[in-house]
Residue frames relative to the residue before (quaternion, step in Angstrom):
aa qw qx qy qz dx dy dz
X 1.0000 0.0000 0.0000 0.0000 0.00 0.00 0.00
X 0.6694 0.4862 -0.3069 0.4705 3.58 0.93 -0.89
X 0.6289 0.5366 -0.3407 0.4478 3.59 1.04 -0.76
X 0.6629 0.4966 -0.3127 0.4649 3.57 0.89 -0.80
X 0.6462 0.5194 -0.3237 0.4560 3.58 0.97 -0.78
X 0.6550 0.5071 -0.3129 0.4647 3.56 0.99 -0.86
X 0.6502 0.5148 -0.3219 0.4567 3.58 0.99 -0.82
X 0.6597 0.5036 -0.3156 0.4600 3.60 0.99 -0.82
X 0.6472 0.5211 -0.3241 0.4522 3.58 1.01 -0.75
X 0.6376 0.5288 -0.3372 0.4473 3.54 1.05 -0.69
X 0.6732 0.5010 -0.3096 0.4472 3.59 1.07 -0.67
X 0.6478 0.5315 -0.3273 0.4368 3.61 1.08 -0.51
X 0.4358 -0.6837 0.5116 0.2844 3.61 -1.06 0.72
X 0.1355 -0.8556 0.4970 0.0495 3.56 0.51 1.20
X 0.6126 0.5490 -0.4022 0.4019 3.74 0.89 -0.56
X 0.7470 0.4080 -0.2281 0.4727 3.57 1.04 -0.62
X 0.7190 0.3867 -0.2452 0.5228 3.66 1.25 -0.15
X 0.5209 -0.6039 0.4842 0.3599 3.56 -1.10 0.61
X 0.6270 -0.5715 0.3775 0.3710 3.55 -1.16 0.61
X 0.6488 0.5311 -0.3360 0.4290 3.58 0.98 -0.80
X 0.6593 0.4957 -0.3142 0.4699 3.59 1.03 -0.81
X 0.6406 0.5273 -0.3271 0.4523 3.55 0.96 -0.87
X 0.6702 0.4930 -0.3071 0.4620 3.55 0.93 -0.91
X 0.6397 0.5269 -0.3347 0.4484 3.60 1.02 -0.75
X 0.6471 0.5080 -0.3234 0.4676 3.58 0.93 -0.81
X 0.6483 0.5271 -0.3246 0.4433 3.51 0.97 -0.85
X 0.6729 0.4948 -0.3050 0.4575 3.55 0.92 -0.90
X 0.6314 0.5389 -0.3421 0.4404 3.58 1.05 -0.67
X 0.6453 0.5058 -0.3233 0.4725 3.54 1.13 -0.51
X 0.7456 0.4371 -0.2264 0.4492 3.55 1.03 -0.80
X 0.6478 0.5374 -0.3388 0.4204 3.62 1.05 -0.69
X 0.6042 -0.5549 0.4129 0.3956 3.64 -1.15 0.49
X 0.4966 -0.7069 0.4447 0.2365 3.52 -1.21 0.73
X 0.4643 0.7054 -0.4464 0.2959 3.63 1.19 -0.25
X 0.6589 0.4919 -0.3424 0.4547 3.64 0.89 -0.80
X 0.6172 0.5505 -0.3561 0.4350 3.56 1.05 -0.66
X 0.6604 0.4934 -0.3086 0.4746 3.57 1.00 -0.87
X 0.6310 0.5277 -0.3448 0.4523 3.56 1.00 -0.77
X 0.6422 0.5129 -0.3245 0.4682 3.55 1.02 -0.81
X 0.6390 0.5227 -0.3279 0.4592 3.54 1.00 -0.82
X 0.6341 0.5241 -0.3334 0.4605 3.57 1.02 -0.81
X 0.6548 0.5128 -0.3218 0.4525 3.56 0.98 -0.80
X 0.6398 0.5258 -0.3336 0.4505 3.56 1.02 -0.69
X 0.6816 0.5062 -0.2985 0.4360 3.57 0.96 -0.87
X 0.6112 0.5461 -0.3672 0.4398 3.63 1.11 -0.55
X 0.3742 -0.7357 0.5104 0.2414 3.63 -0.61 0.99
X 0.6612 -0.4898 0.3681 0.4328 3.58 -1.22 0.31
X 0.6535 -0.5602 0.3544 0.3654 3.50 -1.22 0.64
X 0.6912 0.4970 -0.3010 0.4297 3.56 0.93 -0.86
X 0.7382 0.3597 -0.2340 0.5204 3.60 1.17 -0.28
X 0.3968 0.7282 -0.4789 0.2880 3.58 1.23 0.22
X 0.5589 -0.6054 0.4349 0.3634 3.60 -1.06 0.64
X 0.5865 -0.6034 0.4144 0.3466 3.58 -1.14 0.72
X 0.4277 -0.6982 0.5136 0.2564 3.53 -0.97 0.87
X 0.6501 -0.4880 0.3899 0.4326 3.59 -1.27 0.23
X 0.5555 -0.6214 0.4201 0.3590 3.60 -0.94 0.76
X 0.5442 -0.6169 0.4460 0.3526 3.59 -1.03 0.69
X 0.6655 -0.5440 0.3402 0.3814 3.51 -1.22 0.57
X 0.6581 0.5359 -0.3413 0.4040 3.57 0.99 -0.70
X 0.6230 0.5342 -0.3466 0.4542 3.58 1.22 -0.26
X 0.5545 0.6040 -0.4033 0.4063 3.59 1.21 -0.33
X 0.5941 -0.5814 0.4031 0.3828 3.63 -1.07 0.62
X 0.0430 -0.7931 0.6076 0.0028 3.54 -0.91 0.92
X 0.5424 -0.6078 0.4445 0.3726 3.61 -1.05 0.58
X 0.2749 -0.7611 0.5694 0.1445 3.55 -1.02 0.86
X 0.6817 -0.4695 0.3526 0.4365 3.56 -1.27 0.13
X 0.6145 0.5449 -0.3527 0.4485 3.56 1.06 -0.68
X 0.6537 0.5113 -0.3210 0.4562 3.56 0.94 -0.85
X 0.6481 0.5138 -0.3339 0.4523 3.55 0.98 -0.79
X 0.6492 0.5042 -0.3279 0.4656 3.58 0.99 -0.74
X 0.6424 0.5204 -0.3308 0.4549 3.56 1.00 -0.79
X 0.6393 0.5283 -0.3378 0.4451 3.56 1.00 -0.78
X 0.7276 0.4141 -0.2411 0.4909 3.57 1.08 -0.66
X 0.3391 0.7926 -0.4645 0.2025 3.58 1.28 0.08
X 0.6582 0.5123 -0.3540 0.4231 3.65 0.80 -0.85
X 0.6687 0.4855 -0.3120 0.4689 3.58 0.91 -0.86
X 0.6443 0.5186 -0.3280 0.4563 3.57 0.97 -0.83
X 0.6364 0.5371 -0.3319 0.4430 3.56 0.99 -0.82
X 0.6571 0.5062 -0.3186 0.4587 3.57 0.92 -0.88
X 0.6750 0.4844 -0.3069 0.4642 3.56 0.98 -0.79
X 0.6877 0.4969 -0.2908 0.4422 3.55 0.91 -0.91
X 0.5905 0.5937 -0.3842 0.3890 3.58 1.08 -0.58
X 0.7534 0.2421 -0.1714 0.5868 3.62 1.26 -0.33
X 0.1697 0.8322 -0.5110 0.1320 3.58 1.03 0.78
X 0.7678 0.2820 -0.1477 0.5560 3.57 1.12 -0.67
X 0.3125 -0.7441 0.5560 0.1987 3.61 -0.46 1.12
X 0.3635 -0.7236 0.5490 0.2070 3.55 -1.11 0.75
X 0.0743 -0.7849 0.6152 -0.0029 3.57 -0.47 1.25
X 0.6636 -0.4799 0.3553 0.4508 3.63 -1.16 0.21
X 0.6427 0.5274 -0.3279 0.4486 3.60 1.01 -0.76
X 0.6819 0.4673 -0.2891 0.4827 3.58 0.94 -0.83
X 0.6387 0.5185 -0.3300 0.4630 3.58 1.00 -0.76
X 0.6354 0.5277 -0.3365 0.4523 3.58 0.99 -0.77
X 0.6618 0.4824 -0.3166 0.4786 3.60 0.99 -0.74
X 0.6264 0.5246 -0.3405 0.4653 3.59 0.99 -0.75
X 0.6644 0.4953 -0.3067 0.4682 3.57 0.93 -0.85
X 0.6318 0.5283 -0.3328 0.4593 3.58 1.07 -0.70
X 0.6144 0.5240 -0.3429 0.4800 3.59 1.07 -0.69
X 0.6441 0.5088 -0.3194 0.4735 3.58 0.95 -0.82
X 0.6395 0.5252 -0.3236 0.4589 3.56 0.97 -0.83
X 0.6837 0.4851 -0.2856 0.4645 3.58 0.93 -0.90
X 0.7220 0.4447 -0.2421 0.4714 3.58 1.02 -0.80
X 0.5191 -0.6726 0.4007 0.3428 3.59 1.24 -0.02
X 0.5968 0.5613 -0.3648 0.4423 3.58 1.18 0.48
X 0.3024 0.7850 -0.4996 0.2066 3.59 1.22 0.33
X 0.0111 0.8562 -0.5164 -0.0096 3.59 0.93 -0.90
X 0.6288 -0.5712 0.3095 0.4272 3.56 1.02 0.95
X 0.6748 -0.5294 0.2836 0.4288 3.55 1.12 0.66
X 0.5006 0.6637 -0.4262 0.3567 3.60 1.24 0.09
X 0.6240 -0.5718 0.3950 0.3573 3.56 -1.26 0.50
X 0.4636 0.6784 -0.4487 0.3515 3.57 1.22 -0.19
X 0.6030 0.5943 -0.3495 0.4014 3.57 1.10 -0.65
X 0.6100 0.5653 -0.3517 0.4297 3.59 1.17 -0.46
X 0.6851 0.4668 -0.2823 0.4828 3.59 1.25 -0.19
X 0.5064 0.6831 -0.4127 0.3266 3.59 1.25 -0.22
X 0.2015 -0.7582 0.6115 0.1031 3.54 -0.96 0.96
X 0.6798 -0.4553 0.3602 0.4481 3.56 -1.26 0.23
X 0.7528 0.3327 -0.2744 0.4973 3.55 -0.84 1.01
X 0.5940 -0.6194 0.3444 0.3808 3.59 1.26 -0.16
X 0.5244 0.6278 -0.4282 0.3842 3.61 1.19 -0.13
X 0.4124 -0.7084 0.5233 0.2328 3.54 -1.29 0.37
X 0.4725 -0.6443 0.5233 0.2965 3.53 -1.05 0.79
X 0.5216 -0.6704 0.4181 0.3219 3.63 -0.91 0.81
X 0.7916 -0.0127 0.0254 0.6103 3.60 1.15 -0.51
X 0.4053 -0.6996 0.5352 0.2446 3.55 -1.35 0.11
X 0.3176 0.7588 -0.5096 0.2524 3.56 1.08 0.64
X 0.7865 -0.0448 0.0548 0.6136 3.59 1.14 -0.63
X 0.6418 -0.4807 0.4045 0.4397 3.55 -1.28 0.18
X 0.4836 -0.7016 0.4263 0.3037 3.64 -0.75 0.94
X 0.1365 -0.8319 0.5273 0.1064 3.61 1.16 -0.58
X 0.4561 0.6594 -0.4540 0.3887 3.56 0.82 1.07
X 0.3631 -0.7293 0.5395 0.2124 3.58 -0.83 1.00
X 0.0541 -0.7848 0.6174 -0.0026 3.56 -0.88 1.03
X 0.2949 -0.7602 0.5621 0.1383 3.55 -1.20 0.62
X 0.1918 0.7664 -0.5950 0.1479 3.55 -0.99 0.91
X 0.8682 0.0474 -0.0494 0.4914 3.56 -0.97 0.94
X 0.7067 -0.4576 0.2711 0.4665 3.57 1.02 0.68
X 0.6506 0.4661 -0.3163 0.5093 3.58 1.29 0.14
X 0.1681 -0.7493 0.6305 0.1130 3.53 -1.26 0.51
X 0.1456 0.7958 -0.5705 0.1417 3.58 -0.83 0.97
X 0.3110 -0.7270 0.5817 0.1908 3.54 -1.24 0.58
X 0.3156 0.7639 -0.5064 0.2458 3.59 1.22 0.38
X 0.0506 0.7961 -0.5981 0.0771 3.56 -1.05 0.79
X 0.6982 0.4667 -0.3560 0.4097 3.51 -1.29 0.46
X 0.7274 -0.4419 0.3073 0.4256 3.53 -1.34 0.16
X 0.7703 0.3004 -0.1608 0.5390 3.57 1.12 -0.64
X 0.4473 -0.7439 0.4135 0.2749 3.55 1.29 0.52
X 0.0702 0.8197 -0.5572 0.1129 3.55 0.68 1.19
X 0.3402 -0.6721 0.6137 0.2364 3.53 -1.06 0.78
X 0.6521 -0.5510 0.3301 0.4029 3.62 -1.05 0.61
X 0.6999 0.4578 -0.2966 0.4611 3.60 0.83 -0.89
X 0.6242 0.5219 -0.3444 0.4684 3.61 1.10 -0.62
X 0.6478 0.5056 -0.3185 0.4725 3.57 0.99 -0.81
X 0.6263 0.5349 -0.3414 0.4529 3.60 1.00 -0.78
X 0.6478 0.5165 -0.3187 0.4605 3.60 0.96 -0.82
X 0.7074 0.4633 -0.2729 0.4587 3.59 0.78 -1.00
X 0.6945 0.4764 -0.2922 0.4532 3.58 0.83 -0.94
X 0.6522 0.4952 -0.3231 0.4743 3.58 1.05 -0.68
X 0.6512 0.5192 -0.3190 0.4524 3.59 0.99 -0.78
X 0.7650 0.3409 -0.1792 0.5162 3.59 1.00 -0.82
X 0.3567 -0.7477 0.4801 0.2887 3.59 1.32 -0.12
X 0.2233 0.7950 -0.5231 0.2108 3.53 0.88 1.01
X 0.2302 -0.7539 0.6035 0.1202 3.53 -1.20 0.66
X 0.8088 0.2281 -0.1857 0.5092 3.56 -0.96 0.88
X 0.3953 -0.6937 0.5544 0.2349 3.54 -1.38 -0.23
X 0.3001 0.8001 -0.4721 0.2167 3.57 1.16 0.58
X 0.7467 -0.4217 0.2712 0.4370 3.59 -1.28 0.16
X 0.6785 0.5040 -0.3164 0.4307 3.60 0.81 -0.94
X 0.6982 0.4548 -0.2918 0.4696 3.60 0.83 -0.89
X 0.6028 0.5363 -0.3668 0.4631 3.60 1.09 -0.54
X 0.6239 0.5240 -0.3394 0.4700 3.59 1.01 -0.76
X 0.6656 0.5046 -0.3048 0.4577 3.58 0.92 -0.90
X 0.6563 0.5060 -0.3144 0.4629 3.57 0.95 -0.83
X 0.6420 0.5193 -0.3286 0.4585 3.60 0.99 -0.77
X 0.6541 0.4917 -0.3148 0.4809 3.60 0.97 -0.78
X 0.5923 0.5533 -0.3574 0.4640 3.58 1.12 -0.63
X 0.6775 0.4793 -0.2903 0.4764 3.59 0.94 -0.86
X 0.6112 0.5376 -0.3457 0.4668 3.59 1.08 -0.70
X 0.6690 0.4790 -0.2985 0.4836 3.57 0.92 -0.87
X 0.6294 0.5477 -0.3308 0.4409 3.58 1.02 -0.80
X 0.6880 0.4410 -0.2681 0.5102 3.58 1.16 -0.57
X 0.5033 -0.6835 0.4061 0.3386 3.60 1.26 0.12
X 0.5519 0.6446 -0.3672 0.3809 3.58 1.16 0.54
X 0.4584 0.7059 -0.4548 0.2910 3.61 1.19 -0.09
X 0.6424 0.5160 -0.3341 0.4576 3.59 0.97 -0.74
X 0.6307 0.5130 -0.3291 0.4804 3.57 1.04 -0.72
X 0.6466 0.5275 -0.3230 0.4464 3.57 0.99 -0.82
X 0.6633 0.5220 -0.3108 0.4369 3.59 1.01 -0.76
X 0.5706 0.5939 -0.3898 0.4121 3.61 1.20 -0.19
X 0.4155 -0.7335 0.4539 0.2885 3.57 1.19 -0.35
X 0.6193 0.4947 -0.3599 0.4922 3.57 1.14 0.63
X 0.2401 -0.7544 0.5949 0.1393 3.56 -0.90 0.97
X 0.0018 -0.8318 0.5510 -0.0666 3.55 -0.01 1.36
X 0.6423 -0.5043 0.3917 0.4239 3.60 -1.22 0.27
X 0.6199 0.5494 -0.3411 0.4445 3.57 1.08 -0.70
X 0.6413 0.5126 -0.3178 0.4743 3.59 1.02 -0.79
X 0.6624 0.4983 -0.3106 0.4653 3.58 0.90 -0.88
X 0.6650 0.5082 -0.3093 0.4514 3.59 0.97 -0.82
X 0.6252 0.5365 -0.3460 0.4488 3.60 1.05 -0.64
X 0.7251 0.4184 -0.2350 0.4939 3.57 1.12 -0.68
X 0.4534 0.7122 -0.4378 0.3090 3.60 1.25 -0.17
X 0.6621 0.4852 -0.3426 0.4570 3.68 0.92 -0.62
X 0.6724 0.4814 -0.2971 0.4774 3.60 1.20 -0.41
X 0.7873 0.1293 -0.0574 0.6002 3.57 0.99 -0.82
X 0.4046 -0.7665 0.4520 0.2111 3.55 -0.42 1.29
X 0.6282 0.5553 -0.3411 0.4251 3.61 1.15 -0.48
X 0.6003 0.5390 -0.3683 0.4621 3.61 1.24 -0.21
X 0.4147 -0.7367 0.4760 0.2422 3.59 -0.89 0.89
X 0.4589 -0.6222 0.5556 0.3057 3.52 -1.26 0.52
X 0.7063 -0.4167 0.3263 0.4702 3.58 -1.26 -0.07
X 0.6551 0.4907 -0.3073 0.4853 3.58 1.21 -0.49
X 0.5338 -0.6577 0.3922 0.3588 3.59 1.27 -0.04
X 0.6191 0.5305 -0.3467 0.4638 3.60 1.26 0.24
X 0.5900 -0.5492 0.4498 0.3846 3.52 -1.33 0.25
X 0.5412 -0.6296 0.4547 0.3224 3.55 -1.03 0.78
X 0.7670 0.3348 -0.1631 0.5225 3.58 1.16 -0.65
X 0.5513 -0.6400 0.3938 0.3624 3.58 1.21 0.26
X 0.5063 0.6307 -0.4267 0.4047 3.57 1.18 0.55
X 0.6997 -0.4134 0.3266 0.4824 3.62 -1.22 0.04
X 0.1007 -0.8124 0.5744 -0.0063 3.56 -0.90 0.94
X 0.4374 -0.6761 0.5278 0.2700 3.57 -1.19 0.58
X 0.5178 -0.6293 0.4796 0.3253 3.56 -1.14 0.62
X 0.5617 -0.6244 0.4272 0.3347 3.55 -1.00 0.83
X 0.6504 0.5348 -0.3268 0.4291 3.60 0.90 -0.88
X 0.6486 0.5100 -0.3204 0.4653 3.59 1.01 -0.76
X 0.6661 0.4893 -0.3043 0.4737 3.59 0.94 -0.86
X 0.6389 0.5239 -0.3295 0.4569 3.59 0.97 -0.77
X 0.6512 0.5161 -0.3179 0.4565 3.57 0.95 -0.85
X 0.6574 0.4956 -0.3152 0.4722 3.58 0.93 -0.88
X 0.6511 0.5348 -0.3152 0.4366 3.59 0.89 -0.93
X 0.7024 0.4724 -0.2858 0.4491 3.58 0.75 -0.98
X 0.6491 0.4994 -0.3246 0.4731 3.59 0.97 -0.77
X 0.6749 0.4926 -0.2988 0.4610 3.57 0.91 -0.88
X 0.6497 0.5144 -0.3198 0.4593 3.58 0.96 -0.82
X 0.6271 0.5359 -0.3349 0.4555 3.58 1.00 -0.78
X 0.6656 0.4928 -0.3026 0.4717 3.58 0.95 -0.86
X 0.6634 0.5058 -0.3124 0.4544 3.59 0.94 -0.84
X 0.6636 0.4924 -0.3103 0.4700 3.57 0.94 -0.81
X 0.6395 0.5146 -0.3301 0.4662 3.57 0.99 -0.74
X 0.6618 0.5053 -0.3078 0.4603 3.57 0.98 -0.80
X 0.6698 0.4928 -0.3020 0.4662 3.56 1.06 -0.72
X 0.6862 0.4976 -0.2814 0.4498 3.58 1.14 -0.58
X 0.5822 0.5843 -0.3857 0.4134 3.61 1.18 -0.34
X 0.2524 -0.7803 0.5488 0.1619 3.63 -0.50 1.08
X 0.5516 -0.5895 0.4682 0.3591 3.53 -1.22 0.43
X 0.0859 -0.8130 0.5758 0.0078 3.60 -0.67 1.09
X 0.4272 -0.6771 0.5404 0.2588 3.52 -1.23 0.60
X 0.4868 -0.6738 0.4678 0.3003 3.56 -0.83 0.98
X 0.1191 -0.8000 0.5873 0.0311 3.53 -0.88 1.01
X 0.5204 -0.6302 0.4774 0.3227 3.56 -1.15 0.64
X 0.5934 -0.5675 0.4174 0.3893 3.60 -1.10 0.58
X 0.5037 -0.6647 0.4660 0.2954 3.55 -1.06 0.80
X 0.4414 -0.6968 0.5033 0.2575 3.55 -0.99 0.86
X 0.0029 0.7923 -0.6082 0.0479 3.52 -0.84 1.03
X 0.5639 -0.2366 -0.7910 0.0172 1.54 -1.98 1.54
X 0.6041 -0.6045 0.3800 0.3540 3.55 -1.03 0.74
X 0.6748 0.5198 -0.3054 0.4257 3.63 1.03 -0.71
X 0.5217 0.6544 -0.4258 0.3441 3.61 1.19 -0.26
X 0.6244 -0.5576 0.4007 0.3724 3.55 -1.25 0.57
X 0.6299 0.5479 -0.3393 0.4335 3.59 1.00 -0.75
X 0.6808 0.4818 -0.2941 0.4668 3.59 0.90 -0.88
X 0.6399 0.5203 -0.3328 0.4573 3.58 1.07 -0.71
X 0.6450 0.5072 -0.3235 0.4713 3.59 1.03 -0.77
X 0.6444 0.5145 -0.3240 0.4637 3.61 0.99 -0.79
X 0.6343 0.5257 -0.3300 0.4609 3.56 1.07 -0.74
X 0.6468 0.5078 -0.3237 0.4681 3.59 1.02 -0.76
X 0.6538 0.5090 -0.3181 0.4607 3.59 1.00 -0.78
X 0.6325 0.5322 -0.3334 0.4534 3.57 1.07 -0.69
X 0.6251 0.5448 -0.3478 0.4377 3.60 1.12 -0.54
X 0.4616 -0.6997 0.4413 0.3202 3.59 1.21 -0.33
X 0.6937 -0.4684 0.3356 0.4322 3.58 -1.30 0.14
X 0.2285 -0.7681 0.5835 0.1317 3.54 -1.06 0.80
X 0.5594 -0.6047 0.4473 0.3483 3.54 -1.18 0.58
X 0.4963 -0.6595 0.4784 0.2998 3.54 -1.10 0.74
X 0.5089 -0.6400 0.4616 0.3440 3.63 -1.03 0.66
X 0.5148 -0.6559 0.4640 0.2992 3.55 -1.07 0.73
């Protein structure tokens, strides 16, 4: 180390430089260069207040929200919701009774799903007609087999994500309203009681309250008439559901001991192999 320092001092023009400057130059030649580079790096870095903006943090980047996830799953949800309420004979009997009370029974045909208040028919079932009609001193925009008011239909269809105004979606919307009135469990018992009718009276004006009057002071159906229709309809639906599909069979040959019946039995067995 001393030899190198002496050699460096000999190379410097010391008569013309102050000793402190000469010594500084010498040390700069001998000391490692890493601190010099670090100093240079520090010089090149601009002050903090003028530094360029960093990349935005990850939490500021757009991220999917819960709403977006629900929207992405909307088609699947719609398909599931369109059959949210299975149709049992008990539920179908109550739906038919509502149609009977509301004047849209139409012998059980799908034509009843197009009936508007006053008896006119909706031109199509793509959407609720939302048209005010007048009849018997009353005005109403009710439409469909269950005489949905526009705002009631909007609530049910939005809750179940229903599309269109066809028979199936109307059935689903009606069951939604029945459940909303706390009457679906009663309906599943298969009994049309005064309590069940009274629970549905605020939803369908034709259903009687426990006092036998309309909840809205409008024309109302008698409980005994609705009960009779319900029980008869439920009996038919249950009988239809219980009948299994059978294969048509030919009449049995009688008497079995007769030669004709024995020959027919042999023919039914088909050709037999000849003995060897």
